[in-house]
GUMARPA-738823 format. One record per residue (C-alpha): residue in one letter; residue number from 0; z, x, y. Coordinates in nm, 2 decimals. Each point is the difference from the previous one (the first is absolute). Example, Ala and Ser with C-alpha at 12.3 -4.5 7.8 and 13.67 -1.06 7.14 Angstrom:
! GUMARPA-738823
PT|A|0|0.78|1.23|-0.45
PT|S|1|-0.07|0.14|0.34
END
This chain:
! GUMARPA-738823
PT|M|0|10.04|7.80|13.26
PT|V|1|0.19|0.33|0.01
PT|G|2|0.25|0.10|-0.26
PT|S|3|0.20|0.31|-0.03
PT|L|4|0.22|0.18|-0.26
PT|V|5|0.25|0.29|0.03
PT|V|6|0.10|0.20|-0.31
PT|D|7|0.23|0.30|-0.02
PT|G|8|0.02|0.24|-0.28
PT|P|9|0.11|0.35|-0.11
PT|C|10|-0.34|0.17|0.00
PT|G|11|-0.07|0.25|0.27
PT|A|12|-0.22|-0.10|0.30
PT|D|13|-0.25|0.28|-0.06
PT|E|14|-0.05|-0.12|-0.36
PT|V|15|-0.04|-0.36|0.10
PT|W|16|-0.25|0.09|0.27
PT|D|17|-0.20|0.20|-0.26
PT|R|18|-0.01|-0.30|-0.23
PT|Y|19|-0.14|-0.20|0.29
PT|A|20|-0.23|0.27|0.14
PT|R|21|-0.18|0.06|-0.33
PT|P|22|-0.18|-0.31|-0.13
PT|S|23|-0.03|0.17|-0.34
PT|R|24|0.38|-0.05|-0.02
PT|W|25|0.02|-0.37|0.09
PT|A|26|-0.01|-0.11|-0.36
PT|E|27|0.31|0.21|-0.08
PT|W|28|0.22|-0.24|0.20
PT|A|29|-0.20|-0.32|0.05
PT|P|30|-0.03|-0.18|-0.33
PT|Q|31|-0.26|-0.23|0.13
PT|I|32|-0.24|0.30|0.06
PT|R|33|-0.19|0.13|-0.30
PT|G|34|-0.19|0.26|0.20
PT|V|35|-0.16|0.08|0.33
PT|T|36|-0.35|0.10|0.09
PT|Y|37|0.03|0.22|0.31
PT|Q|38|-0.22|0.30|0.12
PT|G|39|0.27|0.22|0.15
PT|E|40|0.34|0.13|-0.12
PT|L|41|0.21|-0.12|0.30
PT|I|42|-0.02|-0.32|0.20
PT|V|43|-0.18|0.04|0.33
PT|P|44|-0.09|-0.26|0.27
PT|G|45|-0.34|-0.16|-0.07
PT|A|46|-0.01|0.09|-0.37
PT|E|47|-0.09|-0.27|-0.25
PT|G|48|0.06|-0.06|-0.36
PT|V|49|0.07|-0.26|-0.27
PT|V|50|0.33|-0.08|-0.18
PT|H|51|-0.05|-0.10|-0.36
PT|G|52|0.24|-0.27|-0.12
PT|P|53|0.07|-0.18|-0.32
PT|V|54|-0.28|-0.19|-0.18
PT|G|55|-0.28|0.18|0.19
PT|V|56|0.11|-0.11|0.35
PT|R|57|-0.15|0.23|0.27
PT|V|58|0.15|0.01|0.35
PT|P|59|-0.19|0.19|0.26
PT|F|60|0.20|0.16|0.28
PT|R|61|-0.03|0.21|0.32
PT|I|62|0.27|0.23|0.13
PT|V|63|0.06|-0.11|0.37
PT|A|64|0.26|0.25|0.12
PT|V|65|0.20|0.30|-0.13
PT|D|66|0.30|0.17|0.18
PT|A|67|0.13|0.27|-0.22
PT|G|68|0.20|0.19|0.26
PT|G|69|0.35|-0.05|0.11
PT|P|70|0.31|-0.13|-0.17
PT|V|71|-0.16|-0.35|-0.04
PT|R|72|-0.34|0.00|-0.17
PT|R|73|-0.22|-0.30|-0.02
PT|W|74|-0.34|-0.11|-0.12
PT|A|75|-0.20|-0.32|0.02
PT|W|76|-0.28|-0.14|-0.20
PT|E|77|-0.21|-0.32|-0.02
PT|V|78|-0.09|-0.15|-0.34
PT|R|79|-0.26|-0.27|-0.08
PT|V|80|0.07|-0.25|-0.27
PT|L|81|-0.29|-0.24|-0.04
PT|T|82|-0.05|-0.13|0.35
PT|M|83|0.35|0.08|0.12
PT|R|84|0.12|0.31|0.19
PT|L|85|0.35|0.14|-0.02
PT|W|86|0.14|0.26|0.23
PT|L|87|0.28|0.22|-0.14
PT|E|88|0.22|0.26|0.18
PT|H|89|0.23|0.23|-0.20
PT|V|90|0.28|0.21|0.16
PT|V|91|0.20|0.28|-0.16
PT|E|92|0.32|0.12|0.16
PT|A|93|0.26|0.25|-0.14
PT|R|94|0.34|-0.15|-0.03
PT|G|95|0.28|0.25|-0.09
PT|T|96|-0.09|0.13|-0.34
PT|G|97|-0.25|-0.28|-0.07
PT|V|98|-0.27|-0.20|0.17
PT|R|99|-0.07|-0.34|0.16
PT|T|100|-0.35|-0.15|-0.03
PT|R|101|-0.12|-0.30|0.19
PT|L|102|-0.30|-0.22|-0.06
PT|S|103|-0.15|-0.25|0.23
PT|V|104|-0.28|-0.23|-0.12
PT|A|105|-0.22|-0.22|0.22
PT|G|106|-0.23|-0.26|-0.15
PT|P|107|-0.03|-0.35|-0.13
PT|A|108|0.34|-0.14|-0.07
PT|P|109|-0.05|-0.09|-0.37
PT|V|110|-0.13|0.35|-0.07
PT|V|111|0.29|0.17|0.19
PT|V|112|0.26|-0.21|-0.18
PT|M|113|-0.16|0.06|-0.34
PT|Y|114|-0.02|0.38|0.06
PT|R|115|0.36|0.04|0.11
PT|P|116|0.16|0.02|-0.35
PT|V|117|-0.28|0.23|-0.12
PT|A|118|0.05|0.23|0.30
PT|W|119|0.37|0.00|-0.03
PT|A|120|-0.01|0.11|-0.37
PT|A|121|-0.25|0.28|0.09
PT|L|122|0.20|0.12|0.30
PT|R|123|0.32|0.02|-0.22
PT|R|124|-0.19|0.23|-0.24
PT|L|125|-0.15|0.20|0.30
PT|V|126|0.35|0.10|0.13
PT|R|127|0.15|0.08|-0.35
END
């Protein structure tokens, strides 16, 4: 199943991109993330890490693609949850004085459906 969300907000596109591009900042806007183990400062294709969630949950990930140039920036990553894999793509686009972010998630339908409200809350915080 593929699910997608679009969220607009007043934050500038450069700041939103920086919040995405630096895994050390993910916990600032994603309440489900307690921390991230990642070797670099910025996301780069092929890099791997671990998202640390509530109650000791550890979610390994791999950055698949990053396009930081142009007016529309995007990045994609793959996460592994138990035996399942999810593919997520994030897009950042300036909109007037604010920003629009889009998220597409592909994976098993029950996981995509359950992740939707969590992702929506995080994206609202991301763009504020």
